[in-house]
C-alpha positions as CSV (number, residue, x, y, z in Angstrom):
1,M,-21.3,-105.1,109.6
2,R,-23.5,-106.6,112.3
3,I,-26.6,-105.0,110.7
4,F,-25.7,-106.6,107.4
5,Q,-25.2,-110.0,109.0
6,R,-28.6,-109.8,110.7
7,F,-30.3,-108.9,107.5
8,A,-28.7,-111.9,105.7
9,V,-29.9,-114.3,108.5
10,I,-33.5,-112.8,108.3
11,L,-33.4,-113.3,104.4
12,L,-32.4,-117.0,104.7
13,I,-35.1,-117.7,107.3
14,S,-37.7,-116.1,105.0
15,L,-36.6,-118.1,102.0
16,W,-36.8,-121.3,104.1
17,L,-40.2,-120.5,105.4
18,S,-41.5,-119.6,101.9
19,S,-40.3,-122.9,100.5
20,V,-41.9,-124.8,103.3
21,A,-45.1,-122.9,102.8
22,Y,-45.0,-123.6,99.0
23,A,-44.4,-127.3,99.6
24,D,-47.3,-127.3,102.0
25,K,-49.8,-126.1,99.4
26,I,-52.0,-128.0,97.0
27,C,-53.9,-127.2,93.8
28,P,-57.7,-127.7,93.8
29,V,-59.7,-128.2,90.6
30,G,-63.4,-128.2,91.2
31,S,-64.1,-130.4,94.1
32,E,-61.0,-132.5,93.5
33,I,-57.6,-132.0,95.2
34,Y,-54.7,-132.4,92.7
35,P,-51.0,-132.6,93.5
36,D,-48.9,-129.4,93.8
37,S,-48.5,-128.0,90.2
38,V,-48.1,-124.3,89.8
39,Q,-48.3,-124.6,86.0
40,Y,-51.5,-126.6,86.1
41,C,-53.2,-124.1,88.5
42,T,-52.0,-121.2,86.5
43,Q,-53.3,-122.6,83.2
44,H,-56.8,-123.3,84.7
45,G,-57.1,-120.2,86.9
46,N,-56.8,-122.1,90.2
47,K,-54.9,-120.9,93.2
48,L,-52.6,-122.8,95.5
49,I,-54.2,-123.2,99.0
50,P,-52.6,-124.4,102.2
51,K,-53.1,-128.1,102.7
52,K,-54.5,-127.5,106.1
53,N,-57.5,-125.7,104.5
54,A,-58.2,-128.5,102.1
55,P,-61.1,-130.8,102.8
56,T,-60.0,-134.3,103.9
57,P,-60.5,-136.8,101.1
58,Q,-62.8,-139.6,102.1
59,E,-62.8,-143.1,100.8
60,T,-65.7,-143.7,98.5
61,S,-66.7,-146.5,96.3
62,P,-66.7,-145.8,92.6
63,S,-69.8,-143.8,91.5
64,V,-72.1,-145.2,88.9
65,A,-73.0,-142.8,86.1
66,R,-75.0,-142.9,83.0
67,I,-72.6,-143.2,80.1
68,H,-73.5,-142.4,76.4
69,L,-71.6,-144.0,73.6
70,H,-71.1,-143.6,69.9
71,Y,-69.4,-146.7,68.6
72,A,-68.5,-148.7,65.5
73,G,-71.0,-148.6,62.7
74,G,-72.5,-145.3,63.8
75,Q,-74.6,-146.8,66.7
76,K,-75.5,-145.1,69.9
77,D,-76.1,-146.5,73.3
78,A,-76.5,-145.5,77.0
79,F,-76.2,-147.5,80.2
80,D,-74.9,-147.4,83.7
81,F,-71.1,-147.1,84.0
82,G,-68.8,-147.8,86.9
83,G,-65.4,-147.4,85.3
84,F,-63.1,-149.5,83.1
85,N,-61.8,-152.9,84.0
86,A,-58.2,-152.1,83.0
87,D,-55.2,-150.7,84.8
88,C,-54.1,-148.3,82.0
89,D,-53.2,-144.8,82.7
90,G,-55.8,-143.5,80.3
91,Y,-58.7,-145.8,81.3
92,G,-58.9,-146.8,84.9
93,K,-61.6,-147.6,87.5
94,E,-61.8,-144.0,89.0
95,G,-60.8,-141.9,86.0
96,S,-57.9,-141.1,83.7
97,R,-54.4,-140.4,84.9
98,Y,-53.0,-137.4,83.1
99,T,-49.4,-136.2,83.2
100,E,-48.1,-132.8,82.3
101,N,-44.5,-131.6,82.8
102,G,-43.8,-134.3,85.4
103,A,-47.0,-133.8,87.4
104,S,-49.7,-136.4,87.3
105,V,-53.3,-136.1,88.2
106,T,-56.2,-138.5,88.1
107,I,-59.1,-136.8,86.4
108,P,-62.4,-138.3,87.6
109,W,-64.7,-139.5,84.9
110,R,-67.4,-137.1,85.9
111,D,-65.1,-134.1,85.0
112,F,-65.1,-135.1,81.3
113,I,-67.5,-133.8,78.7
114,Y,-66.4,-136.3,76.1
115,I,-63.5,-138.5,75.1
116,L,-62.4,-139.5,71.6
117,P,-60.5,-142.8,72.2
118,E,-59.5,-143.1,68.5
119,Y,-57.5,-139.9,68.6
120,G,-56.6,-139.6,72.3
121,R,-58.5,-136.4,72.7
122,A,-60.9,-135.2,75.3
123,K,-62.6,-132.1,76.7
124,L,-63.1,-131.4,80.4
125,K,-65.9,-129.5,82.1
126,N,-63.6,-126.7,83.0
127,G,-63.1,-126.1,79.3
128,Y,-59.6,-127.6,79.1
129,D,-58.9,-129.6,76.0
130,V,-56.7,-132.7,76.7
131,E,-54.7,-134.6,74.1
132,S,-52.7,-137.5,75.5
133,E,-51.2,-140.8,74.2
134,S,-52.7,-142.5,77.3
135,L,-56.2,-141.7,76.0
136,K,-55.6,-143.5,72.7
137,R,-57.5,-146.8,72.7
138,G,-54.6,-148.6,71.1
139,N,-52.6,-148.1,74.3
140,C,-55.2,-149.8,76.4
141,S,-56.5,-152.5,74.0
142,E,-57.8,-154.8,76.7
143,A,-60.0,-152.1,78.3
144,Q,-63.7,-152.8,78.6
145,I,-66.5,-150.9,80.4
146,R,-66.3,-152.1,84.0
147,G,-69.4,-153.3,85.7
148,K,-71.8,-155.1,83.5
149,G,-75.3,-153.8,83.3
150,K,-78.5,-155.4,81.9
151,R,-80.9,-154.3,79.3
152,K,-83.7,-155.8,77.4
153,A,-82.9,-157.2,73.9
154,T,-84.9,-159.0,71.3
155,V,-83.5,-162.5,70.6
156,A,-84.4,-164.3,67.4
157,G,-86.2,-167.5,68.4
158,D,-89.6,-169.1,68.8
159,G,-92.3,-166.6,69.5
160,G,-89.9,-163.6,69.5
161,E,-89.0,-164.0,73.1
162,K,-87.4,-161.2,75.2
163,A,-84.2,-162.0,77.0
164,E,-81.8,-160.3,79.2
165,E,-78.4,-159.4,77.6
166,I,-75.3,-158.6,79.5
167,V,-73.8,-155.3,78.3
168,E,-70.1,-155.4,77.7
169,M,-68.4,-152.8,75.5
170,A,-64.7,-153.0,74.5
171,L,-62.9,-149.7,74.3
172,S,-61.6,-150.7,70.9
173,R,-65.2,-150.3,69.5
174,I,-65.9,-146.9,71.1
175,D,-65.6,-143.8,68.9
176,V,-67.1,-141.2,71.4
177,L,-68.0,-141.6,75.1
178,S,-69.7,-139.0,77.3
179,F,-71.8,-138.7,80.4
180,D,-74.7,-136.8,78.9
181,E,-76.4,-136.6,75.5
182,K,-75.2,-133.1,74.8
183,G,-71.6,-134.0,75.5
184,L,-72.0,-137.0,73.2
185,E,-73.2,-134.8,70.3
186,E,-70.4,-132.3,70.9
187,G,-67.9,-135.1,70.8
188,R,-69.4,-136.5,67.6
189,A,-69.2,-133.1,66.0
190,V,-65.5,-132.7,67.0
191,R,-64.8,-136.2,65.7
192,E,-66.5,-135.5,62.4
193,A,-64.5,-132.3,62.1
194,I,-61.3,-134.3,62.7
195,I,-62.3,-136.9,60.1
196,Q,-63.2,-134.2,57.6
197,K,-59.9,-132.3,58.2
198,R,-57.9,-135.6,57.8
199,E,-59.8,-136.5,54.7
200,E,-59.0,-133.0,53.3
201,T,-55.4,-133.4,54.3
202,N,-55.3,-136.8,52.7
203,K,-56.9,-135.5,49.6
204,I,-54.3,-132.8,49.4
205,A,-51.6,-135.3,50.1
206,E,-53.0,-137.7,47.4
207,A,-53.3,-134.8,45.0
208,G,-49.7,-133.9,45.8
209,K,-48.6,-137.5,45.3
210,R,-50.5,-137.8,42.0
211,Q,-49.0,-134.5,40.8
212,A,-45.5,-135.7,41.8
213,T,-46.1,-139.0,40.1
214,E,-47.4,-137.4,37.0
215,E,-44.5,-135.0,37.0
216,A,-42.1,-137.9,37.5
217,E,-43.8,-139.7,34.6
218,R,-43.6,-136.6,32.4
219,R,-39.9,-136.2,33.2
220,A,-39.3,-140.0,32.6
221,E,-41.2,-139.8,29.3
222,T,-39.3,-136.6,28.3
223,E,-36.0,-138.4,29.2
224,K,-37.1,-141.5,27.4
225,R,-37.9,-139.5,24.3
226,R,-34.6,-137.6,24.6
227,R,-32.7,-140.9,24.8
228,E,-34.7,-142.3,21.9
229,A,-34.0,-139.2,19.9
230,D,-30.3,-139.4,20.8
231,A,-30.2,-143.1,19.9
232,E,-32.0,-142.3,16.6
233,A,-29.6,-139.5,15.9
234,A,-26.7,-141.8,16.6
235,R,-28.2,-144.5,14.4
236,R,-28.6,-142.1,11.6
237,M,-25.1,-140.8,12.1
238,D,-23.8,-144.4,12.1
239,E,-25.8,-145.2,8.9
240,K,-24.6,-142.0,7.2
241,V,-21.0,-142.7,8.2
242,A,-20.8,-146.5,8.5
243,G,-23.8,-147.6,6.6
244,E,-26.6,-150.0,7.5
245,F,-25.9,-153.5,8.8
246,V,-27.8,-156.7,8.6
247,F,-27.9,-159.3,11.4
248,V,-26.6,-162.7,10.1
249,K,-27.6,-165.6,12.2
250,G,-24.6,-168.0,12.4
251,G,-24.7,-171.6,11.3
252,C,-22.9,-174.4,9.4
253,Y,-22.6,-174.9,5.7
254,Q,-20.6,-176.6,3.0
255,M,-18.0,-174.1,1.9
256,G,-16.4,-174.2,-1.5
257,D,-17.2,-175.4,-5.0
258,T,-20.8,-176.5,-4.5
259,F,-21.6,-177.1,-8.2
260,G,-18.3,-178.7,-9.2
261,K,-17.4,-176.1,-11.7
262,G,-15.0,-174.0,-9.7
263,R,-11.3,-173.6,-9.7
264,P,-8.9,-175.9,-7.7
265,D,-8.5,-173.4,-4.8
266,E,-12.3,-173.6,-4.2
267,R,-11.9,-177.3,-3.3
268,P,-12.4,-179.5,-1.4
269,L,-15.9,-178.8,-0.3
270,H,-15.8,-178.8,3.5
271,E,-18.1,-178.0,6.4
272,V,-17.6,-174.7,8.1
273,C,-19.5,-173.1,11.0
274,V,-19.6,-169.4,11.8
275,D,-21.0,-167.4,14.7
276,D,-23.6,-164.6,14.5
277,F,-22.4,-161.3,13.0
278,H,-23.6,-158.0,11.5
279,L,-22.6,-157.4,7.9
280,G,-22.9,-154.2,5.9
281,K,-26.1,-154.2,3.8
282,Y,-24.3,-152.3,1.1
283,E,-20.7,-151.9,-0.1
284,V,-19.0,-148.9,1.5
285,T,-19.8,-145.8,-0.6
286,Q,-17.7,-142.9,-1.8
287,G,-19.8,-140.5,0.4
288,Q,-19.0,-142.6,3.5
289,W,-15.3,-142.7,2.7
290,Q,-15.3,-138.9,2.1
291,G,-17.0,-138.3,5.4
292,V,-14.5,-140.3,7.4
293,M,-11.2,-139.7,5.6
294,G,-11.9,-136.3,4.1
295,R,-11.1,-137.3,0.5
296,N,-12.5,-139.5,-2.2
297,P,-9.9,-141.9,-3.8
298,A,-12.4,-143.4,-6.4
299,Y,-11.4,-143.4,-10.0
300,H,-15.0,-143.1,-11.1
301,K,-16.4,-140.2,-9.0
302,N,-20.0,-140.6,-10.0
303,G,-21.7,-139.7,-6.7
304,D,-21.9,-140.4,-3.0
305,D,-24.0,-143.5,-3.4
306,Y,-21.5,-145.3,-5.7
307,P,-19.2,-147.8,-4.1
308,V,-15.8,-146.5,-3.2
309,E,-13.0,-148.1,-5.2
310,Q,-9.4,-147.9,-5.9
311,V,-8.6,-148.6,-2.2
312,S,-6.0,-151.1,-1.0
313,W,-6.5,-153.6,1.9
314,N,-4.1,-151.3,3.9
315,D,-6.2,-148.2,3.1
316,V,-9.2,-150.0,4.4
317,Q,-7.5,-150.7,7.8
318,G,-6.9,-146.9,8.1
319,F,-10.6,-146.2,7.3
320,I,-11.8,-148.8,9.9
321,L,-9.6,-147.2,12.6
322,K,-10.9,-143.6,11.9
323,L,-14.5,-144.9,11.6
324,G,-14.3,-146.4,15.0
325,E,-13.0,-143.2,16.5
326,K,-15.8,-141.2,14.9
327,T,-18.7,-143.5,15.9
328,G,-17.5,-145.2,19.1
329,H,-18.0,-148.6,17.5
330,S,-15.7,-151.4,16.4
331,Y,-15.5,-152.6,12.8
332,R,-13.5,-155.1,10.7
333,L,-13.5,-156.8,7.4
334,P,-15.5,-160.1,7.2
335,S,-13.6,-163.4,7.2
336,E,-13.7,-165.3,4.0
337,A,-15.9,-167.9,5.6
338,E,-18.3,-165.3,6.9
339,W,-18.4,-163.5,3.5
340,E,-19.3,-166.7,1.6
341,Y,-21.9,-167.8,4.2
342,A,-23.7,-164.4,3.9
343,A,-23.3,-164.2,0.1
344,R,-25.1,-167.6,-0.1
345,S,-28.1,-166.3,2.0
346,G,-27.0,-168.2,5.1
347,G,-25.0,-171.0,3.4
348,K,-27.5,-172.1,0.8
349,P,-26.3,-173.7,-2.4
350,E,-26.6,-170.5,-4.5
351,K,-24.3,-170.0,-7.5
352,Y,-24.6,-166.2,-7.3
353,S,-25.6,-164.2,-4.2
354,G,-29.3,-164.7,-4.1
355,G,-29.8,-167.2,-6.9
356,A,-28.9,-168.4,-10.3
357,D,-29.7,-165.2,-12.3
358,V,-26.6,-163.1,-12.2
359,D,-28.2,-160.3,-14.2
360,A,-30.9,-159.9,-11.5
361,M,-28.3,-159.9,-8.7
362,G,-25.3,-157.9,-9.9
363,W,-23.4,-155.5,-12.2
364,Y,-20.8,-157.4,-14.2
365,Q,-19.0,-157.2,-17.5
366,S,-22.1,-157.9,-19.7
367,N,-24.5,-155.4,-18.1
368,S,-22.4,-152.7,-16.3
369,G,-21.6,-150.4,-19.2
370,G,-18.0,-150.4,-18.1
371,K,-18.5,-148.8,-14.7
372,A,-19.8,-149.4,-11.2
373,H,-23.3,-148.4,-10.2
374,N,-25.2,-147.0,-7.2
375,V,-25.2,-149.5,-4.4
376,G,-28.5,-151.4,-3.8
377,T,-29.9,-151.0,-7.3
378,K,-29.8,-154.8,-8.0
379,A,-32.0,-157.3,-6.1
380,P,-30.8,-158.4,-2.6
381,N,-30.1,-161.9,-1.6
382,G,-32.1,-164.0,0.9
383,L,-30.7,-162.0,3.8
384,G,-31.5,-158.6,2.3
385,I,-27.9,-157.9,1.4
386,H,-27.0,-156.2,-1.9
387,D,-24.2,-156.4,-4.5
388,M,-22.3,-159.5,-3.1
389,S,-22.1,-160.6,-6.8
390,G,-20.7,-157.9,-9.0
391,N,-20.4,-154.1,-8.8
392,V,-16.9,-154.0,-7.1
393,W,-14.7,-156.8,-5.7
394,E,-14.7,-156.9,-1.9
395,W,-11.7,-157.2,0.3
396,V,-11.9,-159.8,3.2
397,Q,-9.7,-160.2,6.2
398,D,-7.9,-163.5,5.3
399,W,-4.5,-164.0,3.9
400,Y,-4.8,-166.1,0.7
401,G,-3.7,-169.8,0.6
402,S,-4.4,-171.9,-2.4
403,G,-4.6,-175.1,-0.4
404,Y,-6.1,-173.7,2.7
405,Y,-9.4,-175.5,2.3
406,S,-7.7,-178.9,2.7
407,G,-6.8,-178.1,6.3
408,S,-9.3,-175.4,7.2
409,P,-10.7,-175.6,10.8
410,R,-14.4,-176.3,11.1
411,N,-15.4,-173.4,13.4
412,N,-14.8,-169.8,12.4
413,P,-11.8,-170.3,10.2
414,K,-9.7,-167.1,9.8
415,G,-7.4,-168.1,6.9
416,P,-3.7,-168.8,7.0
417,S,-1.7,-167.1,9.7
418,S,0.5,-165.3,7.2
419,G,0.9,-164.7,3.5
420,T,1.7,-162.3,0.7
421,H,-1.7,-161.6,-0.7
422,R,-5.2,-160.9,0.7
423,V,-8.4,-162.5,-0.5
424,A,-11.0,-160.6,-2.6
425,R,-14.5,-161.9,-3.3
426,G,-17.7,-161.3,-5.3
427,G,-16.5,-160.1,-8.7
428,G,-17.0,-156.6,-10.1
429,W,-18.3,-154.4,-12.9
430,S,-15.5,-155.5,-15.2
431,A,-15.5,-159.3,-14.3
432,E,-17.0,-162.2,-16.2
433,A,-20.1,-163.9,-14.7
434,E,-18.2,-166.9,-13.4
435,S,-15.9,-164.6,-11.4
436,C,-19.1,-163.2,-9.7
437,S,-20.1,-166.6,-8.3
438,S,-20.4,-167.0,-4.5
439,T,-17.4,-169.3,-4.3
440,D,-14.9,-167.6,-6.6
441,R,-11.6,-166.5,-4.9
442,E,-9.2,-163.8,-6.1
443,Y,-6.2,-162.4,-4.3
444,L,-4.1,-159.2,-4.4
445,I,-1.2,-157.7,-2.5
446,P,-2.4,-155.7,0.5
447,A,-1.0,-152.5,-0.8
448,G,-2.6,-152.8,-4.2
449,G,-5.8,-151.2,-5.2
450,N,-7.6,-150.4,-8.5
451,N,-10.8,-149.0,-9.8
452,F,-12.7,-152.3,-9.3
453,M,-11.7,-153.0,-5.7
454,G,-14.0,-152.0,-2.8
455,F,-15.2,-153.6,0.4
456,R,-18.0,-154.0,3.0
457,L,-17.7,-154.1,6.8
458,V,-18.7,-156.2,9.8
459,K,-19.8,-154.2,12.8
460,V,-18.4,-155.8,16.0
461,R,-20.2,-153.7,18.6
């Protein structure tokens, strides 16, 4: 036990002495004495030596060396140098303070081969490459070469006189500094290599950006075309199922018996204003009804492009409901005021829809051959809408009231609030010419339908 205790005491004394000896050593680099740093000495092949063997540092004034510069614009210069005027870590009077893993050293200017202030990089004479934020010129923006020298300079003036110019170089202008011509060229070569590498990196980055942008544009264009194709497909589907629609710009007009030859329920002539709306370009066809309802109720089944007929006002409401479910849009019958405004090409004083020539505008008793015809085969009116005079009568939304015009509201009238009959407009293939006028009013019970009753729609959204 006593032997063990003695051994422990000896071990503790040895550890204490070694720590004292370690703390009493320093790290020399060249002719300079640096603070104790095992890592620094190991990296540079230096050995720790006892402080007592180290030469005693002596106070000296800053040495003056010949400095070589490469600065803005590719210019070169050389003159006497006595340090920088700043108190920055990277650029001081005696040298540059460098910190690594908590240990700081001041590296004398004479130990540098070159410095690249733009990039904070340098090379020492012992072969060590330094890269430090403190060496970046942006971190010591006020630094200038300390100790102004003099040199001859030609000054523009009378007789081309020579004058003395004070040399003062700001760090912000310096690209490379060295203490000999060889070091300057080496630093310039390294700087050029850095610039070239950065340019190549930038080119690669720019190429990557362009490629990414082009790819994004291609994807956007592809997506745009897909959306346009989807929209076009939806439009075609809508046209196939619901038909084409014409935008009707709203306005005010004199509704009713414009020419003084109508029936009593077309009077009095009164001003009405309607909002914008979209009205079917054609009467709803047998093909459209078949596509939505799965059957064709027409009496004259002459083809898909013939107007559907033999449908009641109530039947039409069922068709509108299913059409909305199929297309995702909303539809309705036009009001009586909207229908007449559109039939008269925007409220113009037209006897028939589009003009005074009923034969040019519609199929009626004298030219129909006793049947309806394909929609759109007669001339359109001034809005580009077909068959609003003749072919088939067209249901509208309003209840019928023989005296409604006497008390009709001016803006967007909707007809009586209730009634027993619904209004039909426009005449049909079996009607006389007068019944095909733009102002003529007929009425039927909502559940009634025959082989001359059809309709057209307003698209709400």
